[in-house]
N, C-alpha and C positions, 0 to 999 in steps of 0.2 A: 639783302637776306631773304631767303625763300620763306614763304609763309609756313607757319607752324601747322602741322596736320593735327589739329586738336579742336574738339568742339568749341565753338565760340560761346562765350558766356552770354546768355540771354538776359533780358530784363528780369530783375529779381522780383519774385512774386511777393506781393504785400497782402498780409492777412487783415481782413476787416475786423474792427472792434466788434465783439459779439453783442455789446450793448447798443451798437449803432444800427443793428438790424431792426427793420420795422416788423411789428407784430400786430395782427388784427385780431381782436377779441369779439366774438359774436355771441350774444346772449339772447335766449328766448324768454327770459323772465320778464314779468310785468313789474316787479319791484326791483329797485337797484340797491337796497340796503345790503342784501346778501352779497351782491357783486362787490360792493365797497369793502365788505369784510374780507373777502378772499383776496382782493387786490392788496389791501393793507397787510394782510398776513403774509402773502407771498413776498411782497416787497421787503418787509422787515425780516423775513427769513433769509432771503437771498443776498441782501446787502452785506451782512457780516461775512458770508462766505466769499463774496466778491472782494471785499476789503482784505480778507485774509489771503486770498490768492495773489492780489496785487502787492501785498507786503513782501511776498517771496519773489515776485517778478521784477520789482522796480530796480533792484541792484543790477541784475543782468541787463535791463533795458538801458540804464544810464551808462553802464560799461560799454555796451555795444555802440551807443551814440558817440561816446567820447573816442572810441577806437577809430570810428569811421573818419574822424577829422584830424587824425595824426598826420603830420607831414612826413614825406619821404622823398628821396632824391630820384627823380625820374628822368630818363634820357629823352630829350626832345629832338626828334630827327630833323625838324626844320631848322632849328637853331644850332644843332649839333653840339649841344651842351646839356648838362644836368640841371634840371629845375625842380623846385619843390612843389609837390602836389599832395592832395589828400589821399588817404587809403581808398576811399570809395571810388576813386577815379582810376584805379589800377586795372589793366586789361592784359589778357594773354598776349605774349609776345613783347611786352615792355621790358626794357633793361632798367634794372634798379641797382643803385649803389648804396650800400649801408656801411656804417661805421660801428666801432665797438660799442656795445651796450644798447644798440638799437634793436627794436622789435621788427621781426620780418613780416611784411604786409601781405605776402602771398606765397604760394608754393613756387620756389625758384630753383632753377638749375644753376649750380655753382660753376661759373665760367672763369672767375679770377679771384685770387686771394693774395693779399699783401704778404702773407707768410711765405718765406722763400721756398718752403717745401710743398706749397700748393695745398695746404690744409686750412680748414676753418673749424672753429669750435663754437658750438651752440649749447645753450641751456634750455632744456625742454620742460622746465617746471610749470609753465603755463599750459602745457599740452598734456603731460602725463604725471606731473607732480614730482618728477625726479630732479634733483639738484646737481647730480654729477654731470660733467661736461660730456658731450658727444662730439666725436670727430667727423667732419665731412671733408670730402676731397673734391678738388677741381677735376672736371671731366678730362680724362686722359687724352694725350696726343693733340692738345690744343696749342697753337703757337702763341707767341708774345707773352709767355709767362714771366719774362724778366721785367716787363713794364706793364703798366695798367692797360687793361683791355680797352680797345676802342671799338664801340659797337658797330661803327660804319665799316670796319675792316673784318668783321665777323661774317663769314660766309659758310653757311651750313644748313642742313635740313634736319629738323628735330622731329622725331615721331615717337609718341609715347602712348601708353594705354589710356583708356577712358577714365574719367574721375572715379575714385572709389575711396572707401574709408579705411583701407588697410594701411596702418602707419608703418608697418615693417616691410613693405614691399613697394617697389617702383620699377617698372619695366619700360624700356625704350632704347633708342639709339640716336646717335648723331651721325649723319652722313656728310662727309666733307666733299668739296667739289671734285676731289679725286675718286669719288665713289667708295672711299674707305669708310667702313662703319665702325663706330666705337660704341660699345654697350653702355647703357646708363643703369645705375643701380640706386638703391636707397641711400647709399653714402654720398651720392652726388646731389641730393635734394635737400634744400633748406625749407623747412616747413613753417607755415604761417603760425604766428603767436610765439615762436621761439625767439630767443635773444642771442645776438652775436656776442661772443666773449673772446677776449685775448687775441683778436685779429683787428688790425687797424682799419682795413678796407676790404670789402668783398663786393663783387659784381655778379649779378645773376640775371637770367632771363625767366620771366614768369611763364609757367606752364599750366598752373591752375590758379584761378582767381575767384574771389567772392564765395558763393555757396558751393563752388566746386572744389575748394581746397579740402584737404584731408581733415584739417581741424574742424571746419564747419560741418562736414559730413559726419563727423563723430560726435558733434554737439547736438544730439537729438534730445537732450534733457534726460533726467533720471527715468529709468525704466519703471513703468507703473506696474505695481503688483497689488492684487486684491488679497486681503487676508482671509483666512478661513472663517473668522468670525463675521467679517463683512459679507461673505457669500451667504452665510446662514442668516444674517440680518436682511439681506435682499429677499430671501425666501419668505421671511416673516412679514416683510412689508407687502409682499403680494397677498399673503393671507389677510393682512389689514385691508387691502383693496377689496378682497372677496367679502369680508365682513361689512365694509362700507356699502357695497352693492346690495348685499342682502338686507341691510337696514333700510336703505333707500327704497328698495323694491317693496319692503314691508309697509313703509309709510305711504308709498304711492298707491299700493293696492288698498290699504286702509282708507286713504283719503277718497278714492273712487267709490268704495263701498259706503262710506259715510255719506257722501253726496247723493248716491242713488237711493238711500233710505230716507232722505229728507223729502217732505211733501212740497216745501217751497224752497227756492234758492236762498241761501243765506246772504247776509249783507255783503256788498261789494263783489258778489259773484253773479254774473248775468246768466240768464237762462240759455244763452247761446253756447255756453261752454259745457260740453258733455262731461260726465264723470271720468270717462277714459282719458279725455284730453287734459282735464284738470289733474288727474293722477300722473300723466306724463310730465306736465309742468312741475308738479310737486316733486317728482323724482330728481330733477336737476336742481331744484331748490334745496333739497336735502343733501345733495352732493356738496353744495357750498356750505351749508350749515354744519354738516358733520365731517368736513374735510380735515379737521384736526386729527381724525382717526388715522390718517396717513401721515406718519411722522416726518414731514419734510424738514423741519428744524432739527430733527435728530442727526442728520448728516452733518449739519454745521456744528452741533454740540460734540459729535464724535471727533471732528477735526480739532476743535478747541481742546478737548480732553487729551488727545494724542500729543498736541503741542505741549501741554502741561507735563505729560509723562516724559516726553523727550527732554524737557527742561531739567527735570530732576535726574534723569539718566546722565545727561552731559555734565551736570554739576556734582556728580558723585565723586568724592575725593579718592575713593578706592580705585577708580579707573585712571587716575593720573599717574603718568610715568615721569618721574623726576629726571631720570637720565636722558630721556629723549625730549623732555619738556612737551609732552603730548598728552592729550586726553581723548576720550572716546568721541567718535564722530557718528552722529545719526544722520545718514545720508538719505534714508527713506523715512518719510513722515507718516506712512499709512499702514505699517505692518508691525507696530510695536507689540501688539497682542500676540502675534505669531511666535514671539520669543518664549511665550509660556506654554506652547503646545508642540514643541519639537520632539520628534520621535526617533529620527535618525540623524546622526552627526557624521559628516564626511570631512576628514581632516587630512591635509598635507602633512608631511613629516618635517622636512628640512625648512627651518625658519618659522615653522608653526609650533611644532612640539619642541624643537631644538632652538638653540640660540642663533644659529646661522652665523656664528663667529668662528670661522674655520681656523684651526691651528694645525700646522704640519706636525703630525705625530709619529709616523713611521714611513719607511720606504724600503723597497727592495730593488736592487740594481744588479743585473746580470746574475740573478739567482741568489745573491747575498743580501741578507736582511739587516737593516740598520734601524734599531728600535727608537732612538731619540727619547730615552726615558725622561730626560729633564724637561721635555715639552709637555709632560702629562699634566702639570699644574698651570700651564700658561693659559691665558684667557684672551690673547690678542694675536692676530695673524702675524704681526710684526715681530713678535718675540719668538724667534726660532733659535734654539740652542743647538749648534751643529753636533753631529755624532763624532766622537773622538776617532774611531777607526776610519771613518770616511774622510775626515780632515787630514789624517796622516797620509792617506793615499793621494789626496789632492795636493799636498804640500810638495810632493816631488816635482810638480810642474814648475814651482817657483825656484827650484834649485838652478844655479848658474850652469851646472854641469849636465843638466837634463837636455837630451836630444829627442826630437819627436819620433825619430826612427826607433827609439828604445821604448816607446809607449806600448804597454801591454794591451791585449784585447780588453781586459777588464777596465783599464783606465780609459780606453776609448769609449766604452759603454758609459762610463760615469760622466765624462765630459759631454757626450751627446745627450745623456739623460737630463743634465742640468741646462744644456742649451735648449732642449725642448721645453722645459719648465719656464725658461725665461722668455721665449719668443712665440710659443704657440698660444697666443691669446690676443686680446684686443685692448690691453691695458693702456691707459693714457698716463704718461709720465709728467709729473709736476714738480715744482720746486717750492719749498716752504718760504723762501725769501720773496718769491714772486708767485703768490698763490695762483694755481691753475694756469701757469704760464709754461708752455712746453719747453722741456730741456732737451735739446737735440742739436748736436753739432756734428753732423755726419762727416763733414769734410776734414775733421781734425786728423792729421797724420796720414792723409790719403791723397789721392789724385784730385784734380779739380772737379771731376764729375762725381766725386763722392764714392767711387768704387775703388776697391783694392786693385792695384795693378798686378796682374799675374803674367808669368812667363809660361810659355807652352811647355808643359811637363807631362810626362806620362802619368795617367791617373793611377792612384794606388789600387792595389788588388784587394779583393774581399768585398763582400756585400755592403759592409759598413763604410767603405771608403777609407782605407788605411792612411795613416799620417806619414808612413815611411817614405822618405825621399822628397819631402816638400819643404825642407828647412829653408831653402833658398827663396821660397815664395812667402815666407813669414815676415811679419813686422817684427822689429826688435822686441825682445822680451822685456817686460817691466817687472823685475823680481820683487819690487816693493809692494805690488798690488795685493799680494797674498799674505802680507805680514800680519794682518789682523786675524787670520785664521790660525796662527800659531797658538798652541795651548800653553798657557803660562799660569803658574800658581794653581794648577789643577782645575782651572775654570775655562769655559769655552766662550767664544764670542757670541754676540747676538746681533741679528740684523735690525733689531728694534731700537738700538741705542741711537739717540740723536747725535748728529755730527754736522760738520761743515758741509759734507756732500750728501746730506740726507735727501732722499727722493720721496715723493709722494706718488703712490700708485692708485689711480682711480680705475677700478675694475667694474665690469658689468655684473659680476657675481663674486661672492666671497671666496669661492674655490680658486678662481684665477688669482686673486690677490694673495691668498695663502701660498700658492705655488711659486709666484714671482718672488715673494719675500723669502721663501725657502731657498730658491736658487741664489738669491743675493747673499744669503747667509754663508754660502759656500763660494763666494767670489764670482759667480756668474751673474752679473748685474745688467739688467735692462736699463740703459741710461737715456734713451730717446727713441722717438718713433716719427717717421715721416711717411709719406704715401708709398714710397718705393724702397725705403731703407729702414733698418733697425740698427741702433747703436748698442752693441753688446760688449761688456767687459768680461773677458774670460780669465781664469786663474793663470797668472804668469805670462799672459800674452797681450795684456793691455787692451785698449778699446779697438774693436773691429767693426767695420761696416758690413752688415749682412743685407744683401739685396733681397728685398721682399718681392717675390714674383706673384704669388696668389694667396688669398685667404679663403679657405672653404669653411664657412661658419658652421657652428653647431646647430643641429636641428634634432627634433625629437624622434625623427624616423631613423636617421643614421646613428644618433646617440654618440657623436664624436665631432671633433673639429680638426682641421689640418692647415698647415701653412707650407707653402712651397717657396723655398729660398735657394739662393746661390751661396753655397757654403764658402765662408771667407778663407778657409784653410786649404780646401781641396778643389775649389772652383767647380764643384759638382752641383747638380740640381738635386736637392734633398727635400724629402717630404717628412715633416714631423707631425705626428698624430697623437692626440690624447682623447680618451673616451672611456665609455663603460667597458668593464672587463668582459661582459657577455658578448660584445661585438669585436673587440680588439683581439681577444684570444682566438676567435674564429678566423680573423683575417690574417693572423700571424702564421706564416708558412715556413717550412724548413728551407734554408737557402740551398741552392743547387751547386755551390762552389766546391767546398771541401768537406770531407767526411768529418774533420775536426769541428768545423763550424756547424755542420748538421747535428752532430751529437751535442755540441754546446748549446744550440738553440733548443733542442729537445730538453736538455737539462734545465735551461732557463725557464722554459714554459712550465715544466713540472714544478720547479721550486716556486716560481711566481704564483702559480695557482694555489699552492699550499699556503703561501704567505697571504694571498688574498682571502682565503677561507678563514685564516686566523684573524685578519683585520675585521672581516665581517662579523665574526663572533664577538669581537670586542666592540661592535657598534660603530666602526670607523667607516667613513665614506671613501670608496676606493675608485681610483682611476688608473688606467694602464697607459703607458707611454711607449711609443714605437716610432720607427723611422723607416724610410725607404730611399734608396739612391737610384735616381733615374739616369739612364743613358740619354745622351743628347737627342738621338733619333727618336727614342721613346717619348721624350718630353715634347718634341716638335709635333709628333702625331697627336698626343693628348691636347696640346695647346690649340690645335685647329678645332677640335671638338669643343673645347672650352670657350673659345672666341665665338664660335657659332651659337652656343647656348647663351652667352652673355648678350649677344646682339639680337636675339630673338625676342619677340613680344609675346607671341602665342606659345603656350606650353613652356615658358622659360624655366619654371621651377622643376618640371619633369626632366628637361634637358640638363639642367645643372645637376640634378640628382644623379642622372646617368653618368655624367662626366666625373662626378666625385667618386662614384662607385667604381668607375673604370680605373681611377688613379689609386684608390685606397685598397689595393690588393697585394698579397705577398709581402706584407710589411714585416719588418724585423722587430721583435719585441725587445725593448730596452729594460723595462722594469715597471714598477707600479708604486703608487703612493697611497698612504692611509691618513686621512684627515679627520680629526676629532671634531665633532659638533655636539656639544653638551646639551642636555635637556634644560629647558627653561625651568625656573623655580616654580614649584607647586603644580607642575604638570601631572605627576602621579595622583596627587590628591584631587585635582580637578576631574580627571578621567574617572577615578573611582566614585566621586560624588555624582557624576553624570550617569554612570551605569546604575547606581543605586536609585537614581531618579527615573529609571526606565528608558533612558536614551541609549539606543544601540550605536556604538562607535565603530566606524570603519576608517581605516587609514589607507589612503591612496597615495602611493609614493613611487618615484622613479628609481629609487635605490634598489640594490640587489637584495635578494631574499634574506640572507643571513643578517645583514645590517638592519633590515626592517623588523625582523623577529627580535633581535637584540634590543632595539629601541622600544619595541612594544612591551617587552618584559620589563624594561627599566621604568616605563611609565605606567606599569600595572594594567595595561590593556590585556596582556596575557598573564595568567597566574600559573603557579607551579602545579596546581591541581587540574588544569585544563588539559583536555585531550586535543592535540594539535593535528588538524587535518590539512596536510600540505599537498597541493595540487600542482604538479609540474608535468604538464601534458605536452607531448611533442606533436600530436596530430588530433584531428577531430574525433577519431574513433576512441582515443584515450579519454577525451572529455565525456563522450557518450558512456563509456565504460565506468567512468567515475560516478556519473549521475545514477547509473543503473545499480552500482554496488551500494551506494549510500541511500537509495530511495526506499528499499524494503525496511531496513531497521528503523528509519526515521518515521515511516508511516505508522508503525505500531506504537511508537513511544514518542510522539510529537511533543509531549509536555515534559519529558524527563531529560531531554538532551540539551535544551537551550542553555542551561547554566554551566554545562560541562564541556562544551565544544567550542573551538575556535578554528577558523579556516584561513589558510594562507594560499593565495593564488598568484601565479606569476603572469607576466604580460602576455606570453603566448597562449596560455590556457584561457586567460580573460578574453583574448581576441576571439577564440572559438566560442566561449560561453556566451558572448554578447550577440551571437548570430541569432536570427529570428527563430530558428527551430530549436534552440537550446537555452535561450535566455530565461524561459519560464522555469526550466529545471534548475538553472543556476540560482534563480531567485528563491525557489522552494528550498534548496539546500542551505542557502545563506540564512533563511529565517530560523533554522534550527541551531544556528551558531551564535554564541554570545558576542563574538567579535569577529570581524573579517579584515584581513590585511591583503591589499592588492599591491604587489611590488612590480617594478619594471613597467609601470603603467604610463601611457602617454596622456597628454592633455585631453585628447579626444576620448580616450577610454574613460578618463575620470568623469567627463560630462555625460557619457553614455551610461555609466553606472548610476550616477545620481538621477538621471532622467528615468531610467528603468525602475528604480526603487520608488521614485515619486509617483509615476504614472500607474504602475502595476499594483502597488500596494496601497495607493491612495493615502499616504502618510505625509506628515509634515517633515521636511528635510531642511537641514542647515549644512552649508559647506563653508569651510574656513581654510584660508591659505594666504600666502604672502607674496607669491611670485606671479609672473606673467603666465606661467603654465597652469595656474589655478584659476585664471579668469573665467574660463568656459564653465567649469563646474560651479563657481560662485554665482554666475548669472543664471544657471539652470535651476539651482536650488530655490526653495521657497524663501529662505532667508540666507543671504550671502554675507559673510563676515570676512573682512580683509585685515591683515596684520601689517602695520607699518614697520617694516624691518629693513633688512640689508639688501633686498632685491628690488628696489624701486617701489613705485607707487601704483603700478598697474592694478594690482589686486584691490587696493584701497579705492581707486577711482571707479571700479566696477562693482563695488560692494554696497550693501545696504547699511551696514554698520562697520566701523573701523576701530580696532583696538590695537594696543601696542604689545600686549602679552597674552598668551593663551590662558593664563590663570584668570583673567578678567571674564572669560566666558562663563565661569562658574556662577559668579554673582549676577552677571547679565541675564542668564537664563533662570536660575533657581530663585532669585529674588525679584529683580525688575521684570523679568518675563512673567513670573507668577502674578505679581501685582498688576501688571498692565492687563493681562487677560482677565483676572478676577474683577478688577475695577471696571473695565469697559463692558464686560458681559453683564455685570450687575446693573451698571448704569443704563445699558440698552433695555434690559428687562424693566427697569424702573420707568424709563421713558415710555415704553409701550403701556405699562400699567396706568400711569397717570393720564395718558391720552384716552385710553379706552374707558377708564373710570369716569372721566368728565363727560365724554361724548355720550355715554349711556344715560347720563342725567338728562341730556337734551332729547334722547330717544324715548325715555319713559314718559316725558311730558307730552309727547305726540299722542299718546293714548287718551289724553284728557283735553286735547284742543282740536279734536276732529282731524288729526294728522295734517294740520294746516301748514306745517313748517315754521310755526312761530316758536319763540323761545321765551323762557321765564326770566331773562336778564337782558340788560342793555348790550348793545353791540360792542362797546368799548371794553367792557369787562370781559366779554366773550373773547375778544382778541388778545387782551393783555393777560388773561389768565394763564395761557400757555407760554406766552412770549416773555412776560416780565415777572409775574407773581411766582411762577414755579420754574423758572429757567436757571437761576443761579445754583440752587441746591444740587441738581443732578451733576452740574459741572464740577462742583467741589467734591461730590461723592466719587466721581470718576477719576479725579486727580489725586486725592489725598487718602482715600480709604485703604486700610491695611487689615486684611483678614488674619494675617499671621505676621509676627515680627520678623525682621531680617535675620536676627540671630537664630531663631527657630528654623527658618527656611534653609539657612546654611548648615545647621546641624542635622536636619532631617530632610535629605534630598527626596525621600519618598513622597513628600507632600506635593512634589512637582507633578505627580501622576494625575492629580485631579484636573490639571490643565490639559494634559495629553488626552484624557478621556472626555474633555469638554463638559465636565460635570456642572459647571456654572451656567452653561447655556445649552440646554438640550431641548428638543422639541417638546418633550413632556414638561420641562420647566416653563417653557413659553406658555403652553396652554393652561397649566396650573395658575400661572400669573394672570392670565386672562380670566379664568374663573374667579380668582380672588377679586379682580377689578369688577367683575360682574356683581358679585355679592356686595361689595362695598357700595357700588352705585345704587343697588336696590335699597340698602339700609339708608344711604344718604338722601335718597329721594322720598321714600315712603314714610320715614319717621317725621320729617317736617310736614309731609302731606297730611298724615293723620293728626298731627299736633295742631295744624291750622284748619282742619276740616270743620266746616260749619261756621267759621269766622268770616268777617267782612274784609279779609286781606285781599289786596289786589294782586295783579300779576307779579310786579316787582317785589312786593312785600313777601310773596310766596317764594320767590327765587333768592332773596337775600340770605336766609339761613341755609339754603341748599348750597350756595356758592361758598359761604363762610365755612360750613362743615366740610365741604369738599377740599378746601384749601388746607384746613387743619388735618384732615385725614391723610392727604398726600404728603404733607411735611412730616407728620409723626410716623407715617409708614417708612419714610427714609431713616428716621431715628432708630426704628426697630431694626431695619436692615443693615445699618452701618455697623461695622466692626470696630471702628475707632472714632471717637468723637473728641474734637478739640474745641478750643475757644473760637476758632474760626468757623467751625460748623455752627456753633451757637449763635454767633453774630449773623451769619447768613440766614439761618432758619428763622430766628426771631425777627430779623430785618425784613424777610419776605412777608411774614405775617403782618407786621406793623405797616409795611408798605401797602398791602392790600386794604387793610382797614382804613388807613389814612386816605388812600385814593378814593375808595367808595364813599367815605364820609364827606370829603371835599367835593367830590363829583355830585353828590346828592344835595349839597348846599348851594352850589353856584350854577349848576347846569339846569336850565329850564326846558330847552327844546333840543337837547343833544341827542336824544334817542326817540324820535317820533315813531309811532303815534303815542307811545306811553310818555309819562312825565316823571322822571326820577327825583324831582325836587322834594327833599325832606324825607324820602323813604328810608334810606339807610340810617339817617340821624334818628328817626323815630324807632327803628328796629334796635339800634344799639343802646337806646335809653331804657329798654324793657328787659327785665330779668328772664322773661320767657324765651327771648332770643338766645341768651347764653345757655339756658338749660337745654333747649333743643339741640344746640350745637355740641354741647358736652355729651349728651346722651347718644347722639348720632355718631360722634367720633369714637366713643368707647365701644359701642356695639360693632361698629365697622371694623375695628382693629383687633378685636378679640381673637379671631381665627389666626391672623398673621402672628400675633404675639405668642399664642399657644404653640404654633409651629416652630417659631424661633426658639422659644424656651425649651422645647423638647430636644432640639438639636444642640443647644449650647449648655444646658444644665443637666438634663437627664442623660444625655449622651455627650459627656465632656471631652470631646476630641481635642479642642484647642484651649480649654479653660485653664488647665494646669500644664504648662509647657514642660516643666521639669519632670512631672510624672509621665508625660507622654514620651519624652526623650528616653527615660529609663526603660519604658515598656518597649520602645522600638529597638533599643540596644539589645535587650534580652531576645527579642525576636530575631535580630540579625545574627546573634551568636548561635541561636538554635538552628538557623538555616545554614550557617557556616559549618556546623558540626555534622550536618546531614550529607553523607557521601552518596553522590549520584553515580550509579553504576553505568559505565559506558557500554555502548553497543558496538563501537568500533574502537579498537585499541591499536594504536600505531606504535610499533616498537621495531627499531632496527630495520626500517623500510619494509616491514612485513605487514600484510593486511590480515587482521584477525577479526572475524565476524562470528560471534558465538551462535551456535545452533543454525548455521547457514552454510549449506553445501553449494558454493557458487560455481556456476558454469556459464560460459559465454552463450547467450541466447542466439537462436537462429537468425533473428531479425537484425542482429548486430554484425553477423559474419560478413555481410556484403560490404561493410566498410573496411574490411581487412583486419589484421591483427595489430594489437597495441605495439607502438614503436618504443615506448619507454614506460617505466613504472608509473602507474597512475597516482598512487599515493605513496608518500614517504614519511 
């Protein structure tokens, strides 16, 4: 076997343990006590953070270690047999044999499958969280598919693209010794970490191994996001550093001046040390002494608080979905507070606002509409009640006297329509008796090769490929197959009824499942699928083997998918296409055959468009169905281009796109479908509450405009009093004209129009509006609209819109979606929320938070978001306060000790004061405090605006807190100073009441600031105080030389035995807390915003009613596609004429 042209896996890089790195600490201090203090403090601060980090990493570590030693069957070339080896020994070019339920050890090219149809099924739950099976195919044109592949007999050269993390793409080719190239695709690749299912044996060759596999390249860990509050915190930490430098410079200068004014050198200071050098030494001494001012432990405390907040969020029973047995997932641990500051919400529609449980509701075939009224109340895609009229037309096929030559053009359209619904998909067929086992018996009733044997007959005339004259090529009719469609007792059959031949369809999207079930309800049943064939049962014709030539998958650019098949009845090459009506209607051209057909297609297009508009107004999801018959010569020419594109490595996507566009032209329109996708429960209430909370809601959807508007009205995003600004621009000049028209009125009335306007933008207009020279205008216009709906938008456009709003407006954004097309915008937004629904787990895997219903967003933001922000902001302010307050005590003492860097307490109390004595209360404060009850927050969404405006943590709030800490430190220091002035108290006796008063002030300060106190608060606060007094008392009784040169023996014991000590502490505490208490009393009693919730609720309700009764006059009134601008004589400006004239109405 030729060598694989693939980069060889190099030795895996091993990261060193960060704790194993050597660090050298150089100190210029003459005393080591301060150095010991800072080392103790840093160690005790960093160890909890390290332990916390390892807690979250140990699971992944042990999983990685265990995976590396899993055994797999590897082909040993020397012994020419398969032997067991460990995963870590896999290399590129190795042949691997796997059995059912085994995990794939590397990215492998599938060369052999024990399945007779050359397919393999894998479960990708370990990769993307999806549990539905994915089908993979053996590389085409490989020999020895009847028996197990022998690696020694495999001769070929495999060339593929460089390793990358794109799970949906794989490019390469296999070159056989005959120089024939066979293209390699993603459906030929078995990805690492996936599990083989329903296949006895598979053999593959490794193309990517180790860190070069797609799974490992995607396993970069959760994307780190910094919250808005954290960014503000980092700024204030820098201010703390500035304050520290100022204080240290002050003491250093003071120490130098003090020494220079002394006539003789003081004790322990030699004459050789100049005042300047002593001041320099003192500067670094004070850096160590006052280092508590920099809140290093605050970051650890913030992490612990966020863990506590996440714990309560994940255990909230309101987020539990009993039907799915799922609860909320907090995948990001560091942005919980951002949930309380969201200003813009970007939402997908399908599966996010709606159930994504598609039910076949209506269809139009050949211009005739079939309403399917009985499906209006169905809730499952399997439950399809066939339309009576359509059943009657199809029943003629099961008549024994029916001849194909008698088939009308309408009946031909109907059968082709349901044929397209059945086969134009990637649905996997399963059996309930053997779950997830493929039901496919292609050879039943046919030739040995699985194809229908055809005789050479003249092809039918007509673009559709008429059935006249092909009876001799047909299989015998099975008149019993359509019996279930007969109408009896006034009731119709249902495809959802369980039976002996019940099939299970596993589809990539609910739309595909709904269409396949609808086709089955009319007797056009997809019974099996293999690599090259589809087994389809047609009404009155039995099971037919449809040869599958090509699948052109759906993509967001083409907005359609197609299958190329060999029709079993006509032996013609037929292309079946389904896709968005906006593209299918443009591709449908009038046939050039007969005038009757020409007029018929014109009539069909006209009626179909009318029905599509009706469906959209009802909020239905619409798809158009079309077909195209290819001549053999035309197909051979296209096939050459397709094969060239498939075997190309460079620019393969572009070449495949060109090939698809070359094929999907001049198609014949068959009809259209309307699928109902109902709103989820409480979606209108949720959106209404979020809008009252000041959150601007944008809907970004790929659906057509009328459907998006209908759903927006149903979920109360659009109101009957709104003035709808609809932008459907066909060119750039139309977009420029739109912005020019709307700019003048909005400039003069910027505050009056926000509540009265909503904007709807289609994909083409959005594409122009997102260009660099127009996006600012688009953003300015959108700011004046209460709601914005972007329809026909692609995944790229969704992410561009979110990024534009986030970066230009500097606002907090949240994106929510449920599908793979929402991943990009979820990752771009400040907070990404995924919904675990019907379209896989891609959105969930890339999100920060995952919920099961859109209604959960209401409580997540309004309650938990508000609490998380309020708690964390207040906790951070409290942390800064207690650090600054205590450090200032040490600073004031420097004015009385010659700025020597000495302190009035022993080093252990200094260390433990911030680490132990006052560490637990802030954590409890940040986890349990509730400024407003959950019921009040749910009833009054307006309270959420305080978080949007960052009222709990503003620069002014930070500096006011610093001033309060400064005042309290002055009181706490100088009252004991004046009380003990003139006494014989020593250094530690002077510091004892100061430390005790500081502790009581800090703890009672939290009591004043707390909005809700529980028994747990009491236990922690009282416990902290008792712990301090117990520690100092025991320390002073047993420790003799613990804090040289001073001796703490008996100091605190003596202090606590005197009433003077308690009087000083009480007076100091009261005087220090009076300003804080007065300020709190003013806001809670004299201004009772939250005191009486019932009173506040009534007051807010009256305010809302008053606002609702105020009619805002519109400046732009859109009626019957006319633009009406009061007091504005609009003319096209000269600077716009160079772009040309508008090609279509700008506003409608």
